[in-house]
All heavy atoms as TSV, in Angstrom:
chain	resi	resn	atom	element	x	y	z
A	1	MET	N	N	3.281	-7.717	16.182
A	1	MET	CA	C	3.243	-8.684	15.117
A	1	MET	C	C	2.899	-7.972	13.804
A	1	MET	O	O	2.027	-7.109	13.763
A	1	MET	CB	C	2.199	-9.755	15.431
A	1	MET	CG	C	2.004	-10.673	14.271
A	1	MET	SD	S	1.143	-12.238	14.510
A	1	MET	CE	C	-0.168	-11.915	15.591
A	2	SER	N	N	3.570	-8.367	12.745
A	2	SER	CA	C	3.321	-7.766	11.435
A	2	SER	C	C	2.016	-8.256	10.841
A	2	SER	O	O	1.608	-9.396	11.045
A	2	SER	CB	C	4.458	-8.120	10.470
A	2	SER	OG	O	5.623	-7.427	10.812
A	3	LYS	N	N	1.386	-7.362	10.112
A	3	LYS	CA	C	0.163	-7.696	9.382
A	3	LYS	C	C	0.346	-7.300	7.928
A	3	LYS	O	O	1.106	-6.385	7.617
A	3	LYS	CB	C	-1.038	-6.966	9.968
A	3	LYS	CG	C	-1.374	-7.422	11.383
A	3	LYS	CD	C	-2.771	-6.969	11.757
A	3	LYS	CE	C	-3.158	-7.442	13.129
A	3	LYS	NZ	N	-3.388	-8.860	13.232
A	4	VAL	N	N	-0.356	-8.010	7.051
A	4	VAL	CA	C	-0.350	-7.675	5.630
A	4	VAL	C	C	-1.683	-6.995	5.324
A	4	VAL	O	O	-2.745	-7.590	5.512
A	4	VAL	CB	C	-0.177	-8.938	4.754
A	4	VAL	CG1	C	-0.207	-8.556	3.280
A	4	VAL	CG2	C	1.126	-9.653	5.094
A	5	TYR	N	N	-1.606	-5.753	4.882
A	5	TYR	CA	C	-2.788	-4.957	4.554
A	5	TYR	C	C	-2.983	-4.974	3.041
A	5	TYR	O	O	-2.021	-4.783	2.289
A	5	TYR	CB	C	-2.613	-3.517	5.030
A	5	TYR	CG	C	-2.475	-3.407	6.531
A	5	TYR	CD1	C	-1.239	-3.457	7.151
A	5	TYR	CD2	C	-3.605	-3.261	7.334
A	5	TYR	CE1	C	-1.108	-3.364	8.527
A	5	TYR	CE2	C	-3.491	-3.160	8.722
A	5	TYR	CZ	C	-2.239	-3.222	9.298
A	5	TYR	OH	O	-2.117	-3.125	10.665
A	6	GLU	N	N	-4.215	-5.190	2.609
A	6	GLU	CA	C	-4.520	-5.239	1.183
A	6	GLU	C	C	-5.365	-4.030	0.792
A	6	GLU	O	O	-6.345	-3.705	1.459
A	6	GLU	CB	C	-5.275	-6.529	0.861
A	6	GLU	CG	C	-5.619	-6.680	-0.606
A	6	GLU	CD	C	-6.364	-7.966	-0.912
A	6	GLU	OE1	O	-6.479	-8.841	-0.023
A	6	GLU	OE2	O	-6.836	-8.091	-2.043
A	7	PHE	N	N	-4.977	-3.408	-0.318
A	7	PHE	CA	C	-5.675	-2.225	-0.825
A	7	PHE	C	C	-5.956	-2.372	-2.311
A	7	PHE	O	O	-5.158	-2.953	-3.041
A	7	PHE	CB	C	-4.806	-0.964	-0.639
A	7	PHE	CG	C	-4.459	-0.666	0.775
A	7	PHE	CD1	C	-3.312	-1.201	1.357
A	7	PHE	CD2	C	-5.274	0.136	1.549
A	7	PHE	CE1	C	-2.988	-0.932	2.681
A	7	PHE	CE2	C	-4.954	0.406	2.886
A	7	PHE	CZ	C	-3.806	-0.136	3.439
A	8	ASP	N	N	-7.088	-1.841	-2.747
A	8	ASP	CA	C	-7.383	-1.623	-4.162
A	8	ASP	C	C	-6.915	-0.215	-4.463
A	8	ASP	O	O	-7.331	0.731	-3.773
A	8	ASP	CB	C	-8.895	-1.670	-4.416
A	8	ASP	CG	C	-9.358	-2.989	-4.979
A	8	ASP	OD1	O	-8.566	-3.683	-5.631
A	8	ASP	OD2	O	-10.536	-3.317	-4.759
A	9	VAL	N	N	-6.072	-0.059	-5.472
A	9	VAL	CA	C	-5.594	1.270	-5.854
A	9	VAL	C	C	-5.806	1.423	-7.357
A	9	VAL	O	O	-5.434	0.533	-8.131
A	9	VAL	CB	C	-4.097	1.453	-5.500
A	9	VAL	CG1	C	-3.630	2.859	-5.870
A	9	VAL	CG2	C	-3.851	1.196	-4.016
A	10	ALA	N	N	-6.402	2.508	-7.779
A	10	ALA	CA	C	-6.729	2.734	-9.190
A	10	ALA	C	C	-5.454	3.022	-9.990
A	10	ALA	O	O	-5.206	4.139	-10.426
A	10	ALA	CB	C	-7.724	3.877	-9.320
A	11	MET	N	N	-4.654	1.982	-10.199
A	11	MET	CA	C	-3.395	2.108	-10.941
A	11	MET	C	C	-3.614	1.602	-12.364
A	11	MET	O	O	-4.241	0.562	-12.563
A	11	MET	CB	C	-2.301	1.252	-10.281
A	11	MET	CG	C	-1.997	1.592	-8.853
A	11	MET	SD	S	-0.744	0.496	-8.124
A	11	MET	CE	C	-1.638	-1.062	-8.030
A	12	THR	N	N	-3.063	2.330	-13.320
A	12	THR	CA	C	-3.221	1.924	-14.715
A	12	THR	C	C	-1.898	1.659	-15.421
A	12	THR	O	O	-1.897	1.132	-16.531
A	12	THR	CB	C	-3.985	3.008	-15.502
A	12	THR	OG1	O	-3.289	4.250	-15.355
A	12	THR	CG2	C	-5.406	3.152	-14.975
A	13	CYS	N	N	-0.780	2.021	-14.793
A	13	CYS	CA	C	0.509	1.873	-15.471
A	13	CYS	C	C	1.643	1.736	-14.458
A	13	CYS	O	O	1.439	1.848	-13.257
A	13	CYS	CB	C	0.764	3.084	-16.372
A	13	CYS	SG	S	0.921	4.624	-15.454
A	14	GLU	N	N	2.835	1.527	-14.989
A	14	GLU	CA	C	4.027	1.413	-14.137
A	14	GLU	C	C	4.283	2.702	-13.355
A	14	GLU	O	O	4.769	2.663	-12.229
A	14	GLU	CB	C	5.259	1.086	-14.987
A	14	GLU	CG	C	5.258	-0.305	-15.581
A	14	GLU	CD	C	5.448	-1.390	-14.548
A	14	GLU	OE1	O	6.194	-1.183	-13.574
A	14	GLU	OE2	O	4.834	-2.462	-14.726
A	15	GLY	N	N	3.932	3.835	-13.937
A	15	GLY	CA	C	4.108	5.107	-13.235
A	15	GLY	C	C	3.240	5.172	-11.987
A	15	GLY	O	O	3.672	5.659	-10.943
A	16	CYS	N	N	2.028	4.638	-12.101
A	16	CYS	CA	C	1.110	4.609	-10.953
A	16	CYS	C	C	1.665	3.714	-9.848
A	16	CYS	O	O	1.654	4.077	-8.677
A	16	CYS	CB	C	-0.262	4.077	-11.364
A	16	CYS	SG	S	-1.120	5.055	-12.600
A	17	SER	N	N	2.116	2.527	-10.240
A	17	SER	CA	C	2.653	1.611	-9.228
A	17	SER	C	C	3.940	2.163	-8.631
A	17	SER	O	O	4.198	1.998	-7.444
A	17	SER	CB	C	2.859	0.204	-9.801
A	17	SER	OG	O	3.834	0.203	-10.819
A	18	GLY	N	N	4.726	2.868	-9.441
A	18	GLY	CA	C	5.940	3.506	-8.936
A	18	GLY	C	C	5.620	4.583	-7.915
A	18	GLY	O	O	6.330	4.740	-6.915
A	19	ALA	N	N	4.541	5.325	-8.148
A	19	ALA	CA	C	4.123	6.367	-7.207
A	19	ALA	C	C	3.731	5.741	-5.867
A	19	ALA	O	O	4.099	6.247	-4.806
A	19	ALA	CB	C	2.958	7.169	-7.781
A	20	ALA	N	N	3.002	4.630	-5.918
A	20	ALA	CA	C	2.619	3.934	-4.685
A	20	ALA	C	C	3.865	3.452	-3.940
A	20	ALA	O	O	3.973	3.607	-2.722
A	20	ALA	CB	C	1.695	2.757	-5.003
A	21	GLN	N	N	4.813	2.891	-4.678
A	21	GLN	CA	C	6.066	2.405	-4.084
A	21	GLN	C	C	6.813	3.559	-3.414
A	21	GLN	O	O	7.332	3.410	-2.315
A	21	GLN	CB	C	6.913	1.772	-5.193
A	21	GLN	CG	C	8.075	0.977	-4.711
A	21	GLN	CD	C	7.693	-0.433	-4.313
A	21	GLN	OE1	O	6.535	-0.812	-4.306
A	21	GLN	NE2	N	8.659	-1.217	-3.959
A	22	ARG	N	N	6.851	4.715	-4.084
A	22	ARG	CA	C	7.579	5.878	-3.541
A	22	ARG	C	C	6.968	6.395	-2.246
A	22	ARG	O	O	7.683	6.646	-1.279
A	22	ARG	CB	C	7.633	7.010	-4.573
A	22	ARG	CG	C	8.754	6.877	-5.568
A	22	ARG	CD	C	8.942	8.133	-6.402
A	22	ARG	NE	N	7.736	8.550	-7.114
A	22	ARG	CZ	C	7.300	8.024	-8.247
A	22	ARG	NH1	N	7.969	7.045	-8.808
A	22	ARG	NH2	N	6.203	8.480	-8.817
A	23	VAL	N	N	5.642	6.591	-2.223
A	23	VAL	CA	C	5.034	7.148	-1.004
A	23	VAL	C	C	5.159	6.175	0.162
A	23	VAL	O	O	5.384	6.599	1.295
A	23	VAL	CB	C	3.561	7.594	-1.191
A	23	VAL	CG1	C	3.460	8.730	-2.178
A	23	VAL	CG2	C	2.648	6.458	-1.548
A	24	LEU	N	N	5.046	4.889	-0.113
A	24	LEU	CA	C	5.211	3.901	0.965
A	24	LEU	C	C	6.671	3.810	1.395
A	24	LEU	O	O	6.963	3.598	2.570
A	24	LEU	CB	C	4.688	2.540	0.523
A	24	LEU	CG	C	3.162	2.473	0.341
A	24	LEU	CD1	C	2.767	1.205	-0.402
A	24	LEU	CD2	C	2.445	2.562	1.674
A	25	GLY	N	N	7.597	3.992	0.462
A	25	GLY	CA	C	9.025	3.958	0.771
A	25	GLY	C	C	9.435	5.067	1.722
A	25	GLY	O	O	10.375	4.915	2.509
A	26	LYS	N	N	8.710	6.182	1.684
A	26	LYS	CA	C	9.026	7.306	2.574
A	26	LYS	C	C	8.699	7.000	4.035
A	26	LYS	O	O	9.113	7.729	4.926
A	26	LYS	CB	C	8.270	8.557	2.127
A	26	LYS	CG	C	8.796	9.126	0.830
A	26	LYS	CD	C	8.042	10.354	0.405
A	26	LYS	CE	C	8.602	10.881	-0.909
A	26	LYS	NZ	N	7.851	12.041	-1.388
A	27	LEU	N	N	7.969	5.913	4.278
A	27	LEU	CA	C	7.644	5.522	5.651
A	27	LEU	C	C	8.796	4.786	6.321
A	27	LEU	O	O	8.733	4.481	7.504
A	27	LEU	CB	C	6.375	4.657	5.662
A	27	LEU	CG	C	5.120	5.349	5.148
A	27	LEU	CD1	C	3.971	4.362	5.040
A	27	LEU	CD2	C	4.738	6.519	6.036
A	28	GLY	N	N	9.838	4.503	5.565
A	28	GLY	CA	C	11.047	3.886	6.120
A	28	GLY	C	C	10.803	2.515	6.709
A	28	GLY	O	O	10.109	1.685	6.124
A	29	ASP	N	N	11.359	2.287	7.896
A	29	ASP	CA	C	11.293	0.952	8.504
A	29	ASP	C	C	9.938	0.639	9.130
A	29	ASP	O	O	9.751	-0.428	9.703
A	29	ASP	CB	C	12.428	0.747	9.507
A	29	ASP	CG	C	12.398	1.770	10.647
A	29	ASP	OD1	O	11.474	2.606	10.686
A	29	ASP	OD2	O	13.310	1.718	11.480
A	30	LYS	N	N	8.973	1.553	9.017
A	30	LYS	CA	C	7.618	1.257	9.495
A	30	LYS	C	C	6.908	0.281	8.553
A	30	LYS	O	O	5.907	-0.320	8.925
A	30	LYS	CB	C	6.795	2.535	9.621
A	30	LYS	CG	C	7.279	3.453	10.726
A	30	LYS	CD	C	6.415	4.678	10.804
A	30	LYS	CE	C	6.908	5.603	11.901
A	30	LYS	NZ	N	6.114	6.837	11.945
A	31	VAL	N	N	7.426	0.164	7.328
A	31	VAL	CA	C	6.891	-0.771	6.337
A	31	VAL	C	C	7.993	-1.774	6.024
A	31	VAL	O	O	9.088	-1.396	5.622
A	31	VAL	CB	C	6.462	-0.023	5.050
A	31	VAL	CG1	C	6.134	-1.002	3.938
A	31	VAL	CG2	C	5.288	0.880	5.338
A	32	SER	N	N	7.713	-3.059	6.231
A	32	SER	CA	C	8.754	-4.051	5.985
A	32	SER	C	C	8.704	-4.641	4.587
A	32	SER	O	O	9.707	-5.144	4.095
A	32	SER	CB	C	8.697	-5.163	7.038
A	32	SER	OG	O	7.409	-5.712	7.123
A	33	LYS	N	N	7.549	-4.549	3.903
A	33	LYS	CA	C	7.455	-5.121	2.563
A	33	LYS	C	C	6.284	-4.498	1.818
A	33	LYS	O	O	5.237	-4.235	2.400
A	33	LYS	CB	C	7.262	-6.637	2.669
A	33	LYS	CG	C	7.258	-7.364	1.358
A	33	LYS	CD	C	7.151	-8.872	1.591
A	33	LYS	CE	C	7.111	-9.611	0.288
A	33	LYS	NZ	N	6.862	-11.038	0.472
A	34	VAL	N	N	6.472	-4.286	0.512
A	34	VAL	CA	C	5.402	-3.792	-0.357
A	34	VAL	C	C	5.366	-4.688	-1.589
A	34	VAL	O	O	6.386	-4.889	-2.239
A	34	VAL	CB	C	5.651	-2.327	-0.800
A	34	VAL	CG1	C	4.591	-1.885	-1.804
A	34	VAL	CG2	C	5.692	-1.399	0.392
A	35	ASP	N	N	4.203	-5.244	-1.882
A	35	ASP	CA	C	3.997	-6.028	-3.101
A	35	ASP	C	C	2.900	-5.349	-3.902
A	35	ASP	O	O	1.839	-5.027	-3.354
A	35	ASP	CB	C	3.563	-7.469	-2.787
A	35	ASP	CG	C	4.700	-8.297	-2.220
A	35	ASP	OD1	O	5.806	-8.266	-2.795
A	35	ASP	OD2	O	4.477	-8.975	-1.204
A	36	ILE	N	N	3.162	-5.152	-5.187
A	36	ILE	CA	C	2.176	-4.501	-6.052
A	36	ILE	C	C	1.781	-5.460	-7.167
A	36	ILE	O	O	2.637	-6.008	-7.862
A	36	ILE	CB	C	2.731	-3.182	-6.621
A	36	ILE	CG1	C	2.977	-2.201	-5.470
A	36	ILE	CG2	C	1.775	-2.598	-7.659
A	36	ILE	CD1	C	3.564	-0.877	-5.863
A	37	ASP	N	N	0.482	-5.668	-7.303
A	37	ASP	CA	C	-0.100	-6.501	-8.356
A	37	ASP	C	C	-0.814	-5.546	-9.307
A	37	ASP	O	O	-2.002	-5.275	-9.148
A	37	ASP	CB	C	-1.063	-7.514	-7.719
A	37	ASP	CG	C	-1.751	-8.408	-8.740
A	37	ASP	OD1	O	-1.559	-8.197	-9.950
A	37	ASP	OD2	O	-2.481	-9.309	-8.309
A	38	LEU	N	N	-0.061	-5.029	-10.293
A	38	LEU	CA	C	-0.596	-3.999	-11.181
A	38	LEU	C	C	-1.787	-4.489	-12.021
A	38	LEU	O	O	-2.795	-3.787	-12.103
A	38	LEU	CB	C	0.517	-3.441	-12.072
A	38	LEU	CG	C	0.135	-2.302	-13.013
A	38	LEU	CD1	C	-0.460	-1.130	-12.252
A	38	LEU	CD2	C	1.344	-1.855	-13.810
A	39	PRO	N	N	-1.741	-5.695	-12.618
A	39	PRO	CA	C	-2.896	-6.132	-13.421
A	39	PRO	C	C	-4.206	-6.179	-12.630
A	39	PRO	O	O	-5.271	-5.896	-13.175
A	39	PRO	CB	C	-2.500	-7.525	-13.899
A	39	PRO	CG	C	-1.006	-7.543	-13.843
A	39	PRO	CD	C	-0.639	-6.646	-12.690
A	40	ASN	N	N	-4.129	-6.526	-11.346
A	40	ASN	CA	C	-5.327	-6.604	-10.508
A	40	ASN	C	C	-5.539	-5.366	-9.648
A	40	ASN	O	O	-6.452	-5.323	-8.825
A	40	ASN	CB	C	-5.273	-7.860	-9.635
A	40	ASN	CG	C	-5.379	-9.111	-10.481
A	40	ASN	OD1	O	-6.274	-9.229	-11.310
A	40	ASN	ND2	N	-4.442	-10.016	-10.301
A	41	LYS	N	N	-4.644	-4.371	-9.814
A	41	LYS	CA	C	-4.741	-3.080	-9.102
A	41	LYS	C	C	-4.755	-3.250	-7.589
A	41	LYS	O	O	-5.505	-2.587	-6.881
A	41	LYS	CB	C	-5.964	-2.302	-9.586
A	41	LYS	CG	C	-5.917	-2.044	-11.079
A	41	LYS	CD	C	-7.095	-1.292	-11.584
A	41	LYS	CE	C	-6.897	-1.143	-13.082
A	41	LYS	NZ	N	-7.842	-0.301	-13.718
A	42	LYS	N	N	-3.890	-4.136	-7.087
A	42	LYS	CA	C	-3.799	-4.414	-5.649
A	42	LYS	C	C	-2.431	-3.995	-5.120
A	42	LYS	O	O	-1.413	-4.131	-5.805
A	42	LYS	CB	C	-3.965	-5.908	-5.371
A	42	LYS	CG	C	-5.247	-6.503	-5.884
A	42	LYS	CD	C	-6.352	-6.322	-4.910
A	42	LYS	CE	C	-7.568	-7.096	-5.372
A	42	LYS	NZ	N	-8.781	-6.585	-4.825
A	43	VAL	N	N	-2.430	-3.508	-3.892
A	43	VAL	CA	C	-1.188	-3.206	-3.183
A	43	VAL	C	C	-1.260	-3.925	-1.838
A	43	VAL	O	O	-2.257	-3.815	-1.124
A	43	VAL	CB	C	-1.002	-1.683	-2.966
A	43	VAL	CG1	C	0.247	-1.408	-2.137
A	43	VAL	CG2	C	-0.929	-0.952	-4.300
A	44	PHE	N	N	-0.208	-4.684	-1.520
A	44	PHE	CA	C	-0.109	-5.407	-0.260
A	44	PHE	C	C	1.044	-4.801	0.528
A	44	PHE	O	O	2.164	-4.727	0.030
A	44	PHE	CB	C	0.168	-6.898	-0.504
A	44	PHE	CG	C	-0.900	-7.568	-1.324
A	44	PHE	CD1	C	-0.813	-7.621	-2.710
A	44	PHE	CD2	C	-1.999	-8.147	-0.702
A	44	PHE	CE1	C	-1.800	-8.234	-3.461
A	44	PHE	CE2	C	-2.994	-8.763	-1.448
A	44	PHE	CZ	C	-2.900	-8.810	-2.833
A	45	VAL	N	N	0.765	-4.359	1.749
A	45	VAL	CA	C	1.769	-3.701	2.583
A	45	VAL	C	C	1.921	-4.478	3.886
A	45	VAL	O	O	0.934	-4.718	4.582
A	45	VAL	CB	C	1.355	-2.244	2.903
A	45	VAL	CG1	C	2.448	-1.550	3.710
A	45	VAL	CG2	C	1.036	-1.466	1.636
A	46	THR	N	N	3.154	-4.861	4.204
A	46	THR	CA	C	3.436	-5.550	5.462
A	46	THR	C	C	4.013	-4.535	6.442
A	46	THR	O	O	5.005	-3.872	6.154
A	46	THR	CB	C	4.434	-6.699	5.253
A	46	THR	OG1	O	3.924	-7.573	4.248
A	46	THR	CG2	C	4.657	-7.485	6.541
A	47	SER	N	N	3.347	-4.414	7.614
A	47	SER	CA	C	3.776	-3.445	8.619
A	47	SER	C	C	3.323	-3.906	9.998
A	47	SER	O	O	2.262	-4.509	10.138
A	47	SER	CB	C	3.181	-2.069	8.325
A	47	SER	OG	O	3.515	-1.150	9.342
A	48	SER	N	N	4.137	-3.601	10.992
A	48	SER	CA	C	3.725	-3.848	12.375
A	48	SER	C	C	3.529	-2.538	13.120
A	48	SER	O	O	3.058	-2.520	14.247
A	48	SER	CB	C	4.772	-4.701	13.092
A	48	SER	OG	O	6.016	-4.040	13.099
A	49	ALA	N	N	3.875	-1.410	12.466
A	49	ALA	CA	C	3.877	-0.121	13.163
A	49	ALA	C	C	2.755	0.821	12.732
A	49	ALA	O	O	2.521	1.831	13.383
A	49	ALA	CB	C	5.223	0.569	12.929
A	50	LEU	N	N	2.071	0.503	11.626
A	50	LEU	CA	C	1.079	1.433	11.089
A	50	LEU	C	C	-0.303	0.797	11.024
A	50	LEU	O	O	-0.437	-0.409	10.881
A	50	LEU	CB	C	1.486	1.878	9.686
A	50	LEU	CG	C	2.800	2.656	9.611
A	50	LEU	CD1	C	3.255	2.795	8.177
A	50	LEU	CD2	C	2.639	4.026	10.247
A	51	SER	N	N	-1.326	1.639	11.091
A	51	SER	CA	C	-2.704	1.164	10.991
A	51	SER	C	C	-3.158	1.209	9.537
A	51	SER	O	O	-2.535	1.849	8.681
A	51	SER	CB	C	-3.623	2.058	11.829
A	51	SER	OG	O	-3.712	3.338	11.238
A	52	ALA	N	N	-4.280	0.564	9.270
A	52	ALA	CA	C	-4.862	0.591	7.928
A	52	ALA	C	C	-5.185	2.023	7.513
A	52	ALA	O	O	-4.987	2.415	6.353
A	52	ALA	CB	C	-6.114	-0.280	7.886
A	53	GLU	N	N	-5.668	2.825	8.457
A	53	GLU	CA	C	-6.018	4.212	8.156
A	53	GLU	C	C	-4.777	5.015	7.752
A	53	GLU	O	O	-4.824	5.800	6.803
A	53	GLU	CB	C	-6.694	4.881	9.363
A	53	GLU	CG	C	-8.050	4.313	9.700
A	53	GLU	CD	C	-7.986	2.975	10.475
A	53	GLU	OE1	O	-6.947	2.686	11.107
A	53	GLU	OE2	O	-8.969	2.227	10.398
A	54	GLU	N	N	-3.680	4.824	8.472
A	54	GLU	CA	C	-2.446	5.541	8.141
A	54	GLU	C	C	-1.937	5.136	6.763
A	54	GLU	O	O	-1.492	5.989	5.979
A	54	GLU	CB	C	-1.369	5.257	9.194
A	54	GLU	CG	C	-1.668	5.884	10.541
A	54	GLU	CD	C	-0.745	5.382	11.642
A	54	GLU	OE1	O	-0.610	4.150	11.819
A	54	GLU	OE2	O	-0.164	6.237	12.327
A	55	LEU	N	N	-2.010	3.851	6.466
A	55	LEU	CA	C	-1.551	3.377	5.152
A	55	LEU	C	C	-2.470	3.873	4.046
A	55	LEU	O	O	-2.007	4.253	2.967
A	55	LEU	CB	C	-1.454	1.852	5.141
A	55	LEU	CG	C	-0.346	1.283	6.037
A	55	LEU	CD1	C	-0.511	-0.217	6.199
A	55	LEU	CD2	C	1.031	1.618	5.478
A	56	THR	N	N	-3.769	3.905	4.291
A	56	THR	CA	C	-4.723	4.413	3.305
A	56	THR	C	C	-4.420	5.873	2.988
A	56	THR	O	O	-4.364	6.272	1.815
A	56	THR	CB	C	-6.176	4.270	3.811
A	56	THR	OG1	O	-6.450	2.890	4.052
A	56	THR	CG2	C	-7.173	4.812	2.796
A	57	GLU	N	N	-4.220	6.679	4.030
A	57	GLU	CA	C	-3.920	8.102	3.824
A	57	GLU	C	C	-2.611	8.275	3.054
A	57	GLU	O	O	-2.503	9.169	2.209
A	57	GLU	CB	C	-3.877	8.855	5.154
A	57	GLU	CG	C	-5.242	9.016	5.794
A	57	GLU	CD	C	-6.270	9.645	4.852
A	57	GLU	OE1	O	-5.988	10.699	4.260
A	57	GLU	OE2	O	-7.371	9.067	4.713
A	58	THR	N	N	-1.633	7.440	3.337
A	58	THR	CA	C	-0.360	7.520	2.623
A	58	THR	C	C	-0.564	7.190	1.151
A	58	THR	O	O	-0.073	7.907	0.274
A	58	THR	CB	C	0.670	6.555	3.250
A	58	THR	OG1	O	0.903	6.958	4.605
A	58	THR	CG2	C	1.985	6.582	2.484
A	59	LEU	N	N	-1.297	6.127	0.855
A	59	LEU	CA	C	-1.535	5.747	-0.541
A	59	LEU	C	C	-2.345	6.800	-1.293
A	59	LEU	O	O	-2.159	6.998	-2.493
A	59	LEU	CB	C	-2.232	4.386	-0.615
A	59	LEU	CG	C	-1.318	3.179	-0.369
A	59	LEU	CD1	C	-2.138	1.930	-0.123
A	59	LEU	CD2	C	-0.375	2.985	-1.547
A	60	LYS	N	N	-3.226	7.511	-0.591
A	60	LYS	CA	C	-4.020	8.558	-1.239
A	60	LYS	C	C	-3.153	9.716	-1.719
A	60	LYS	O	O	-3.555	10.479	-2.596
A	60	LYS	CB	C	-5.109	9.069	-0.295
A	60	LYS	CG	C	-6.272	8.102	-0.167
A	60	LYS	CD	C	-7.358	8.663	0.733
A	60	LYS	CE	C	-8.540	7.713	0.803
A	60	LYS	NZ	N	-9.586	8.229	1.698
A	61	LYS	N	N	-1.944	9.830	-1.185
A	61	LYS	CA	C	-1.025	10.882	-1.625
A	61	LYS	C	C	-0.600	10.690	-3.076
A	61	LYS	O	O	-0.059	11.601	-3.686
A	61	LYS	CB	C	0.208	10.943	-0.712
A	61	LYS	CG	C	-0.113	11.432	0.679
A	61	LYS	CD	C	1.111	11.429	1.564
A	61	LYS	CE	C	0.752	11.851	2.977
A	61	LYS	NZ	N	1.902	11.776	3.882
A	62	THR	N	N	-0.844	9.505	-3.645
A	62	THR	CA	C	-0.533	9.263	-5.058
A	62	THR	C	C	-1.540	9.958	-5.963
A	62	THR	O	O	-1.322	10.063	-7.163
A	62	THR	CB	C	-0.564	7.762	-5.389
A	62	THR	OG1	O	-1.893	7.255	-5.164
A	62	THR	CG2	C	0.437	6.976	-4.565
A	63	GLY	N	N	-2.664	10.400	-5.396
A	63	GLY	CA	C	-3.716	11.013	-6.195
A	63	GLY	C	C	-4.668	9.990	-6.790
A	63	GLY	O	O	-5.588	10.346	-7.530
A	64	LYS	N	N	-4.467	8.726	-6.471
A	64	LYS	CA	C	-5.317	7.649	-6.986
A	64	LYS	C	C	-6.405	7.307	-5.980
A	64	LYS	O	O	-6.264	7.532	-4.788
A	64	LYS	CB	C	-4.475	6.390	-7.268
A	64	LYS	CG	C	-3.335	6.608	-8.226
A	64	LYS	CD	C	-3.847	6.975	-9.587
A	64	LYS	CE	C	-2.728	7.288	-10.549
A	64	LYS	NZ	N	-3.238	7.822	-11.801
A	65	GLU	N	N	-7.483	6.718	-6.483
A	65	GLU	CA	C	-8.549	6.246	-5.609
A	65	GLU	C	C	-8.051	5.001	-4.877
A	65	GLU	O	O	-7.493	4.092	-5.492
A	65	GLU	CB	C	-9.779	5.915	-6.453
A	65	GLU	CG	C	-10.998	5.614	-5.625
A	65	GLU	CD	C	-12.237	5.443	-6.493
A	65	GLU	OE1	O	-12.425	6.233	-7.433
A	65	GLU	OE2	O	-12.981	4.493	-6.214
A	66	VAL	N	N	-8.252	4.966	-3.564
A	66	VAL	CA	C	-7.745	3.867	-2.719
A	66	VAL	C	C	-8.884	3.295	-1.890
A	66	VAL	O	O	-9.647	4.037	-1.289
A	66	VAL	CB	C	-6.630	4.377	-1.757
A	66	VAL	CG1	C	-6.137	3.249	-0.852
A	66	VAL	CG2	C	-5.483	4.979	-2.546
A	67	SER	N	N	-8.975	1.966	-1.866
A	67	SER	CA	C	-9.951	1.274	-1.014
A	67	SER	C	C	-9.214	0.238	-0.186
A	67	SER	O	O	-8.438	-0.556	-0.724
A	67	SER	CB	C	-11.009	0.558	-1.863
A	67	SER	OG	O	-11.702	1.457	-2.660
A	68	TYR	N	N	-9.478	0.242	1.112
A	68	TYR	CA	C	-8.896	-0.750	2.008
A	68	TYR	C	C	-9.730	-2.022	1.920
A	68	TYR	O	O	-10.947	-1.986	2.058
A	68	TYR	CB	C	-8.881	-0.194	3.434
A	68	TYR	CG	C	-8.466	-1.197	4.490
A	68	TYR	CD1	C	-7.231	-1.799	4.467
A	68	TYR	CD2	C	-9.336	-1.532	5.529
A	68	TYR	CE1	C	-6.853	-2.709	5.436
A	68	TYR	CE2	C	-8.971	-2.434	6.511
A	68	TYR	CZ	C	-7.723	-3.022	6.444
A	68	TYR	OH	O	-7.351	-3.922	7.399
A	69	ILE	N	N	-9.075	-3.168	1.674
A	69	ILE	CA	C	-9.770	-4.437	1.529
A	69	ILE	C	C	-9.807	-5.202	2.864
A	69	ILE	O	O	-10.837	-5.668	3.295
A	69	ILE	CB	C	-9.082	-5.336	0.466
A	69	ILE	CG1	C	-8.983	-4.608	-0.870
A	69	ILE	CG2	C	-9.814	-6.661	0.325
A	69	ILE	CD1	C	-10.282	-4.215	-1.496
A	70	GLY	N	N	-8.647	-5.331	3.515
A	70	GLY	CA	C	-8.581	-6.058	4.768
A	70	GLY	C	C	-7.150	-6.392	5.118
A	70	GLY	O	O	-6.220	-6.006	4.414
A	71	CYS	N	N	-6.973	-7.137	6.224
A	71	CYS	CA	C	-5.615	-7.510	6.616
A	71	CYS	C	C	-5.615	-8.937	7.166
A	71	CYS	O	O	-6.644	-9.483	7.526
A	71	CYS	CB	C	-5.019	-6.545	7.617
A	71	CYS	SG	S	-5.633	-6.712	9.287
A	72	LYS	N	N	-4.398	-9.505	7.184
A	72	LYS	CA	C	-4.190	-10.828	7.743
A	72	LYS	C	C	-2.824	-10.830	8.407
A	72	LYS	O	O	-1.998	-9.954	8.150
A	72	LYS	CB	C	-4.285	-11.902	6.661
A	72	LYS	CG	C	-3.244	-11.740	5.571
A	72	LYS	CD	C	-3.415	-12.767	4.477
A	72	LYS	CE	C	-2.347	-12.535	3.410
A	72	LYS	NZ	N	-2.477	-13.370	2.265
A	73	ASP	N	N	-2.597	-11.801	9.271
A	73	ASP	CA	C	-1.285	-11.904	9.905
A	73	ASP	C	C	-0.231	-12.256	8.873
A	73	ASP	O	O	-0.492	-13.051	7.959
A	73	ASP	CB	C	-1.312	-12.976	11.007
A	73	ASP	CG	C	-2.158	-12.535	12.188
A	73	ASP	OD1	O	-2.365	-11.319	12.367
A	73	ASP	OD2	O	-2.621	-13.408	12.941
A	74	ALA	N	N	0.935	-11.659	9.017
A	74	ALA	CA	C	2.026	-11.896	8.073
A	74	ALA	C	C	2.642	-13.267	8.290
A	74	ALA	O	O	2.599	-13.818	9.355
A	74	ALA	CB	C	3.082	-10.827	8.215
């Protein structure tokens, strides 16, 4: 079952959100949806194949500070 994972990511501009989109996009079909709320610095990732830890490590590849908030069923 898919879950929606919520993260705080220290994004300040479109370039930051684009970087998050790119690193998550490299996960291919393991991620079914990515929503980015730049004003609130939130990233929501829908996945049934990855853990919160794996997604956190992937988001850290942007060089930004990342905090895992929690998850809910999709």
